[in-house]
C-alpha positions as CSV (number, residue, x, y, z in Angstrom):
1,X,18.4,11.2,-9.5
2,X,18.1,11.1,-5.7
3,X,18.8,8.0,-3.7
4,X,19.2,7.4,0.0
5,X,19.6,4.6,2.5
6,X,16.7,4.3,4.9
7,X,16.2,2.5,8.3
8,X,13.2,2.1,10.5
9,X,13.8,3.2,14.1
10,X,10.9,3.1,16.6
11,X,8.4,2.8,13.7
12,X,9.8,5.9,12.0
13,X,11.8,5.9,8.7
14,X,15.1,7.7,8.9
15,X,17.6,8.6,6.2
16,X,20.8,7.0,7.6
17,X,24.0,5.6,6.3
18,X,24.8,2.1,7.5
19,X,23.5,2.8,11.0
20,X,21.4,5.6,12.4
21,X,23.8,5.7,15.3
22,X,26.6,6.6,13.0
23,X,24.9,9.0,10.5
24,X,21.3,10.2,10.8
25,X,20.2,12.8,8.4
26,X,16.7,13.0,9.9
27,X,13.3,11.5,9.0
28,X,12.7,10.3,5.5
29,X,9.4,12.3,5.6
30,X,11.3,15.5,6.1
31,X,13.5,14.6,3.1
32,X,10.4,14.2,1.0
33,X,9.0,17.5,2.3
34,X,12.2,19.2,1.1
35,X,11.8,17.6,-2.3
36,X,8.2,18.8,-2.5
37,X,9.3,22.4,-1.8
38,X,11.9,22.1,-4.6
39,X,9.3,20.7,-7.0
40,X,7.0,23.6,-6.3
41,X,9.8,26.0,-7.3
42,X,10.9,24.0,-10.3
43,X,7.7,23.1,-12.2
44,X,9.3,21.8,-15.4
45,X,11.8,19.3,-13.9
46,X,11.4,15.5,-13.6
47,X,13.1,13.7,-10.7
48,X,13.9,10.0,-10.1
49,X,14.1,8.8,-6.5
50,X,15.5,5.5,-5.4
51,X,14.4,4.3,-2.0
52,X,17.2,2.1,-0.5
53,X,15.3,-0.3,1.7
54,X,18.1,-1.3,4.0
55,X,15.9,-3.2,6.4
56,X,14.4,-5.4,3.7
57,X,15.8,-8.6,5.3
58,X,13.8,-7.8,8.5
59,X,10.6,-7.7,6.5
60,X,10.3,-4.0,5.7
61,X,8.2,-3.6,2.6
62,X,6.9,-0.7,0.5
63,X,3.8,-0.4,2.7
64,X,6.0,0.8,5.5
65,X,6.8,3.9,3.4
66,X,3.3,5.0,2.3
67,X,2.4,7.0,5.4
68,X,5.5,9.3,5.0
69,X,4.7,9.6,1.3
70,X,1.2,10.7,1.9
71,X,2.0,13.0,4.8
72,X,4.9,14.7,3.0
73,X,2.7,15.8,0.1
74,X,4.7,14.1,-2.6
75,X,2.0,11.7,-3.6
76,X,0.5,14.1,-6.0
77,X,3.7,14.3,-8.0
78,X,4.4,10.5,-8.2
79,X,4.3,8.9,-11.6
80,X,2.0,5.8,-11.7
81,X,2.7,3.5,-14.7
82,X,0.0,2.0,-16.8
83,X,1.8,-1.3,-17.2
84,X,3.6,-3.6,-14.7
85,X,6.3,-4.1,-15.6
86,X,6.6,-1.2,-18.0
87,X,8.8,-1.6,-21.0
88,X,10.8,1.2,-22.7
89,X,8.3,1.8,-25.5
90,X,5.5,2.2,-23.0
91,X,7.0,5.2,-21.1
92,X,5.6,8.7,-21.6
93,X,7.8,11.5,-22.7
94,X,9.2,13.9,-20.2
95,X,6.8,16.5,-21.6
96,X,3.8,14.3,-21.0
97,X,4.9,13.7,-17.5
98,X,5.3,17.4,-16.8
99,X,1.9,18.2,-18.3
100,X,0.3,15.4,-16.2
101,X,2.0,16.7,-13.1
102,X,3.6,13.3,-12.4
103,X,7.2,14.5,-12.2
104,X,8.7,12.1,-9.7
105,X,9.4,8.5,-10.6
106,X,10.0,6.6,-7.3
107,X,11.8,3.3,-7.3
108,X,12.5,0.8,-4.4
109,X,15.5,-1.6,-4.5
110,X,14.0,-4.4,-2.4
111,X,10.5,-5.5,-1.5
112,X,8.5,-3.1,-3.8
113,X,5.1,-4.4,-4.7
114,X,3.3,-2.5,-7.5
115,X,0.1,-4.5,-6.9
116,X,-0.1,-2.9,-3.4
117,X,1.6,0.4,-4.1
118,X,1.6,1.1,-7.8
119,X,3.4,4.5,-7.6
120,X,6.6,2.9,-6.1
121,X,8.3,1.0,-8.9
122,X,10.2,-2.2,-8.5
123,X,10.6,-5.8,-9.7
124,X,11.0,-9.0,-7.9
125,X,14.6,-10.1,-7.6
126,X,13.9,-13.2,-9.7
127,X,12.1,-11.4,-12.5
128,X,14.8,-8.7,-12.5
129,X,17.7,-11.2,-12.8
130,X,16.1,-13.2,-15.5
131,X,14.6,-10.5,-17.7
132,X,16.0,-7.0,-17.0
133,X,19.1,-5.0,-16.1
134,X,17.1,-3.2,-13.5
135,X,19.6,-1.3,-11.3
136,X,23.3,-0.8,-11.6
137,X,24.8,0.8,-8.5
138,X,28.5,1.4,-8.9
139,X,30.7,2.7,-6.1
140,X,34.1,2.2,-4.5
141,X,34.4,2.4,-0.8
142,X,36.7,2.1,2.2
143,X,35.6,-0.3,4.8
144,X,36.2,1.3,8.2
145,X,36.1,-0.7,11.4
146,X,33.9,1.1,14.0
147,X,33.5,-1.8,16.4
148,X,34.9,0.4,19.2
149,X,31.8,2.7,18.8
150,X,29.0,0.3,18.0
151,X,30.2,-3.0,19.2
152,X,31.8,-6.2,17.8
153,X,31.9,-6.6,14.1
154,X,30.7,-3.0,13.3
155,X,31.9,-1.4,10.1
156,X,30.9,1.4,7.8
157,X,31.6,1.9,4.1
158,X,33.0,5.4,3.4
159,X,33.0,6.6,-0.3
160,X,36.5,6.6,-1.6
161,X,36.4,10.1,-3.0
162,X,40.2,10.3,-3.3
163,X,40.0,7.8,-6.2
164,X,36.9,9.0,-8.1
165,X,39.0,9.0,-11.3
166,X,39.5,5.3,-10.7
167,X,35.9,4.5,-9.8
168,X,34.5,6.3,-12.9
169,X,37.3,5.3,-15.3
170,X,36.8,3.1,-18.3
171,X,39.9,0.9,-18.0
172,X,39.1,-2.8,-17.3
173,X,40.5,-3.1,-13.8
174,X,39.1,-3.4,-10.2
175,X,36.6,-0.7,-9.2
176,X,36.1,0.9,-12.6
177,X,32.9,1.3,-14.5
178,X,34.5,-0.4,-17.6
179,X,35.2,-3.5,-15.6
180,X,31.6,-3.6,-14.3
181,X,30.2,-3.2,-17.8
182,X,32.4,-6.0,-19.0
183,X,31.4,-8.3,-16.1
184,X,27.7,-7.5,-16.7
185,X,27.9,-8.3,-20.4
186,X,29.7,-11.5,-19.7
187,X,27.0,-12.7,-17.3
188,X,24.1,-11.3,-19.3
189,X,23.4,-8.8,-16.6
190,X,22.1,-11.4,-14.3
191,X,24.2,-10.7,-11.3
192,X,23.0,-11.2,-7.7
193,X,23.7,-8.6,-5.0
194,X,27.5,-8.7,-4.9
195,X,30.0,-6.8,-2.8
196,X,28.9,-3.2,-2.4
197,X,32.5,-2.3,-2.8
198,X,32.1,-2.6,-6.6
199,X,28.3,-2.4,-6.9
200,X,25.5,-4.6,-7.9
201,X,23.1,-5.3,-10.7
202,X,19.9,-7.2,-10.3
């Protein structure tokens, strides 16, 4: 599975972490073009791709992403479901997806709209919270103050790689997958977007 945080700067989507001033990995279209090259060399692989729409609160929607999708050449590989939403029993097999040439399943975390853009999958927040455990994003980070670089109140989350054994552990304590699973079960997997230090389910 691929996932990446995106931001729009001067009407162009970039792959950035927290802020494009801090970490800019280039245009999102170039990332898709790299994936297209990989798909051409690996014709029997299926990929899932999560678009992290970090500017959703500013009104960025799935339609902002379609130009890069078309220009990159990845559109031909995108899986387009027959049902919205699509339940587990309605999914094709991996073999069927490979034979159809639809080997990339693209999701968006916020502001997807399958009526407008059917090949980018996503549910409304309300529907997801009430009926599905749609996405579980689990991570443990350090919060670094970078206000001296980007101004007052600036911070960036850095992955806490030194404690991956804690983050991915099964014991029921802070930051561990076991604790997240227990929390999700206790709340029927209807959690709103909580602190990204421990992840979110919606």
